[in-house]
Phi, psi and omega in degrees: 000134179293137184235034182270346180228164175288153182203155177249131184239138170267113184266009175084197182223161176208163178261127178279066185290157181303316182293326178291317177297317180297320179298317178297312182299322176296322184292334178256009179052044177258110183252019179299139180281351189299329182291321176288321183292323184261339185073019182263135177290135176300132180304322182290336174297315179296315181296318181293319179295318178297316180295320178300318178295320180296314182299325178294322179291318184286332181051054180293158177301147178304139177094009176301141189244129178288130184247307182228151178212133172233137178224131178230119177275124181260323175202162182281157174242126180283140176302132183099353182282154173276135185236136178247139184231134173227166182213144171248119182256119180287160175298134181303144176252135180241130183212126177053041177080004180250152178240128179245134178240127178244132179226141178248115178264135177247127180251127181237152171217131182059030181078006181249134177294127184250324186202142173243130181230117182250120183239139172242128184238138175265121179270122184289159174287166181292333181263114182298143175283165179253153179087173182243128185278060175275121184283164178299159180303132183227108186274140176238137181301121180273350179269095184239144179245065186246348186079007179259120178277132179301135177253119185245133182220153173249134183276129176219162185293324179301319179293319180296321177297317180294320180292320178301319179291318184289326186262338185086004179267095183252035175308125182297345176300336181257351191230334188248106184297326180292316178295312183299326181295337182268357180270177179294346180276336177078003181176176182293138176233161180285153172300138177299319181292335175293311180291330176295329179299335179293327176292317179298321177298317179300317181291320179294324179296325184270328190232010167045232187294332176302317179291315182295330184272334188214013185292147174221149179230140172224108189223160173241134175272117188252344183198177186245146173262123182263165176303133180090347178289142169257127182237159178218139174273135181228161177204151175216149183299139180235311185204140176226124176246187185304314186236012180217160179221137182233139178237145165280130185225165177186175172232130182232156172281123186288338180278310184273337185082000181290133173280122179270331177223139171220149179167209182229153173231131183227157174200163178268144180264126179285000000 
């Protein structure tokens, strides 16, 4: 698909069936009971499904890299509901020989806007870079008084395969060792949206339906999680107003201390 101009895409519809939601939750190893108890679809399931549909339409070159992500929950979607997805793709931006594509996906159910997901993707050059972009060690204070329990996971290929199937994101950077070895990463890395799901799990565990009904994320992907890496989602209190609460959040590599994701998570207090 030509990407020289802005465009609006109809990404079709799908049913957020129980088995589909369960498949997604298994792929991100989220076993919280709240989704079954409330019958609410996980917000990141909607965002991941929308992005997967968008990537198939855009047919980006293999190895496209997730750079920025914003997600805003407007209303809940009940498990079993029919969901409609559309996207507005901005004109590509080119800077210093790099191309960035930003798209805003809108998720609706029953004619009501449910979620907005804004993704920025870096399209790689035809010539793979050399070396692996592991950033210097970056320590984050682990002593936090936020009420958020750290969520710790180990990255493995079985999980990446399951996530690719559940989300529709089959970028070979996450699945094909020969292809991944020739990229600037030097090997297979986890999907950015997979590691972002660990933050959503942390927030849902602590703030339940408040998070599912009104949660929003604004994050930057700063590094990659490789096979065998153990990563953890962390959060600390940042700001509290009359009807909202905001946390600084991230995902870090537990061995190197490098932050792979940093940003904010917010929700409204009932």
